[in-house]
Phi, psi and omega in degrees: 000320181293321179295323179296315179298318179298319179297315180297318180296318179295315178300319179297320179297320179295316180298315180296322179296318178298320178299317181296320178296320182295318181294324186270003185242058179293334182299315181288318183295337182292336179055047184291135180262349181216168181295321179298316178297325183294310186289345177279349181290318181176168185289342181276350187272140175226167183234125180275121182266003179293118181299333182265014186289317186289136174271168181300128179095348182275138179282168179300326182295346178291346176291338181265117181200174176294152188302315181295322179295320178297320179295318180295330180280358174102009179279125179298136185300333180286347181255011178263122179275116184213071182295145180246152177286167181205174179215149179223129177270117184269329179217124187218065179283128181298153177294151186282135174243109178203168177232165186297323185269004181291160182286333184281123177247121184253150173286154181306321182286349178267356180267130180242125179243354183224140185212135358282176183257335179206139175208163181240131179244129173261111189254131169251143184305129177085353182247115182280143173248127184244146175212161181258134177245130183253136176231133177225122180286115185282146176278148178061038180281135183298151181226134169249126181236125178246123182263113181251116191239141174283120180252028171290166191300329183292348181259020185299311182291333178292324182299325181297322181283333181283340183299332179256015185291326188304300184293321181296317181291327177298320180295315182292318183287340177295341176285343182257318182214151177268355182236091185231134176231151184224145177223171184216138174216162182220160180212158174228279186194166174300142186269047176224159173290147006263019183282325175227165175276127184262013174293147184306319182294318181288335177290330177279317181217096185285352183274161181264163176069216183265016179287133180260105183241157178275163181298147180292151179209166180273301180210141180225127174273097186285315186219121173294154182306130183213157176265005181264101181293328180292322177298323176300311181299319183295310183291320179293327178295340180273354183283150178236154178287149174238199182200163177212180186265315185267166184285311179297149182252170180266041184294331182295324175301317182293317180299318181299316180292322178297323183287320188263344181264064185297321182290320180290324181282327180094026180297137170256171176277064180225190176295124183247120179244134175242115178264118182251114187244125179200166175237024183218176178281199185217151169273150176220183188309131181105331180292339180295341179298334178297331179256015180078019181258117185241346180287130178294153178297132185271355177068027180243165182278129179228051179262128172232122185054041177064019177241139176283117190256357185245024181293331181276354186253321182251145178291168173297149177286156174279165179296318180297322179295318177297316180303316181297314183290321178296320179291316181299328183256012172057043181256128176260131188255135175242116179267111176262098192236144176291165186303323186300323185254016178302313181301321182295313184283338173292324175293322177295322179301323180294341181265343182248109179298152180052053175227160181219157179235130176236150181275117181271133177291168186302329182243016178063025181289340183257020189294326181293311178298324179297316181294316181299313181296317181294320179297315179299322179293316182290318185285346180274002181231134176243130180233124180271142173223155180238157176288176182299132183274147174297157180299129179089006180247134177237157181221138178231152183236146170222120183264146173234096189264193181298151176060026175075016180285128180248131179246142178237164177063227179295327178287346179287349180274347191222158172224140182243171177058042180268126177263167178299130181093350179285146179240130177232164182223159180227135172263118185246128180242128179245130182226135176257139180252351175194168178274147179292154181289324184236120176081161182248010184217140176221159179233131174235162180229143177236133179212155173281133180302136178085359179240149183275340181287152181207163177252125178263127183238119177266123182256117173252128185260131178273101185245351179227158178271155178297327183291342180290334180294331180264021181292149180259108180287150180052041185291137176296338178296329183268060175050070175063038173083025179270018179188177178255126179271110182216146176053035175084003183214163178271131169258107190287147174287166181300134180094354180243153182209164181113163182299326179241026176059033186279352183235155169271150182297336180287338185262004189297320187259021181286150182294326181296318179289324180295330180297330179288348183257007179257130181275130177053039178058028179283182181265341183277125177278123179055036178056025183061018180243015181191185180241145179270110180244114177058037178079006178235143180280129169250111188289148178294153176262142180268157177296323178277118184296341180281345183255137181203153171267154181205183180086172188299319182251018180058029181276349181256152172209170182245028182221003182249031176274170178297150180241153174221132184055037178063023178240139179295127183052033177063009183077009183235030179186181178237152183262120178233117179051046175067020176231134181281127171258106191278154173286169177299146180073011176227147178212179181104162182294334178245018181053035183258006180250112182274136176270358179270124184262012180297331179288349180265358182287129176279177181293341177269013177072003177273148177290120181053034175061019181072009184234027178187181178238152183260120178232121179054038177077011180230138180282135168245109188288129177271334176273115185298340181285339186255149181209185181100171184296335179233022176057040180253349182267126179226093183298330184264358182274147174292160181286164179302317184296313182292328183294323185253007185300312184294321180291320179295320182294316182290324181282330182272322188236355179070023179235180177103177185290336183254021184294333182279335181235037185293315184294330184283318189255347189238032179257017185273002178221161178264129184252134178232126180267142177234154186289325182210178185295328182296339182272354178292143178295146181263138183282144171277328177210176184299316173245147006267012180247128182234131174273134184230147173226116184231156180265130178279175182292338179266021179065015173266159181257143174227150185243140177203166173238148180237120182245132179266125181232117183286334184278319180236186180290157181293151184244142176234122173256124185233140176286128190285348179247142177278153176252101185256141179286143179273153181286164182283155176271113189290316187302310178299326180295313180297315181299322180292320180296314180298313180299324179294318180296316180299314181297321179295319178298313178300319180296322179293319178297316180297320179295318179297316180297318180296320179293322179294318179298316179298320181294315181298319181295323178294320181293318180295319179296325178293321179296315180297322181293320179292326179295319180291333184271358183286136179223131181259126178266119185292330182289335182270356182267115184288343183257007181282137178223130184291144180275003184257131176244147180241135177231147181246126177268121181290344183268353184238067178053224179247012181284141178269141180249131180268127178257000000 
């Protein structure tokens, strides 16, 4: 059972290893026919341009492999085509450093908040190119603010407070920037049923009662962006409330026109803020069907005389459409919404990047503080976005924000809590996974949301090798000019095939050509290990790049040799055509027999302890009593100490069983006497030095060491004094015995006395109990006489008188 488990585990390990090789060897699996195809597989792939690189039976695609594999196969590193990506910064204007009170006044286009501004990346498939992008929030940066207000009847009291907004907001914003402009627009609803009443009277005055309201409209650009706050107050003061029928308003139509009509609104390339003020919900794409409007919003400007004229023709825009247009035009949105609709617009905020929601009071009295707070919130966060990426290109961000905070993934695009003058950076990595189908160059742009500045990145894709430029067209090497000889191989023209383009594709499967691929007129084409191409075998490629078929008929391989310890050729040779070519000092079919006998040396430096022979690096013991890897273990042999005990005793102390023939039998070692045990040599290992403690004939102990020395005679170090046990002290022993007897006697007496006391108490208690239980019966006592006498008085009736 254990062997079965081991086999399964080993097999699983081999399979998993093969899987790992397969996963990591995309270069071979790509079956690339040219250098350009090879380098597009991945950054690890290279192409060997050495014309003599391919062995017999190997296809042209074998030139494409991982770099290390190509080197191991013998391709000179100077002949490996392995182009690398690169980057060039084309425009790198430093970020602007200035302050609001400085004397230098710059135009908006002269202010730089992002660096670099343009660069070129040369991308190779699988190899990312990274660069650092710096962002610094400039002080006194110009701001354009457009106030877009709902003028339905419910906003009547709000309009009164907004009429003085211009000058007040100018004063507050002057604390942030010296270049501030403000504009105003209004909206109500689409001018079709059922959003408004289309009766002639309601078209003139949609309000009820004696309220004087203006005609309904979709969107009106009241005031183009201006730095004149008084003009804002004047024009807004002339506005009148209008009305509609349903509760949601047509604000999305107005937002779309404000975003796309840049010239009419007067947007500059500065910070753009859109304040959207309402006390109701909104219509969005699809709601126009209620009024018979089915055409989707086209996202274009349709202002005539500052009025939106196509509200009855195009549907409301979708949220995604609005997000796209606001982002494209770098507009940051502030929703000034009453308390009732806060949840709705907070959900909308989550869908619109760089937007904020503020709670508008019932009469819009807090609108200035709301705008200031929202602007500070929006400007304190930078979020990067990129334009649409070409197919097969990915981009990743890593942010390095204030206080050393690092963001990864989605958080790598943004930094928060940025104050004016703070500088943050982003590490941006661009990677291509394939070459584009059309053209070798693409352009993408990266910009911070809500800002007009952007980084332009030109992507050049490395899809061909440098060696292809020097290719020889119609080369005679390629079978009389049937291909281009480039990068060490032939790239065949259409209709031709083979390593040297020697065959037409129509002739590939002919019987005559297949006969050239059969070994010894056998039936197997290319030994079933390859394909017959143009009468020549092209051997199959293995998933493992280290394994390959070779030879004319693909009958050879380098992975089917004998194994030892689950290693090919025992790990001490190479496999060539299914035969192990062993390294020096190794032999055998699996190179598992070592000619080096150092592993057979025993601790005494003798080969197999002098009791065996060394074969393939392993001892085979000739003495049956000895065993172990070096024939040093002898379970039935006496120990070293016991073996030499008698000789050491007779030579050191002149006693023992061999004292009479000591000189004859015990002169085989050199003896050295030492004064005490501490002077004995200490062993480095069990052999060749052994510490011994033995008993002499007089029952004393003696200590010695026995050292085996192959170069000279063995040495014995012996302590010159015996360690004899001392006799017992009689007096304490006798005193102890006597004291013990006395103590035992006293203890016995005490025990006897205690038992007698217990017995007497029990007997007395028994007597008392019987005494209490005794009762005398008067009828049974013969001597008992009653003390009462009776006498009868004859004079007193018959009553008896007691005397």
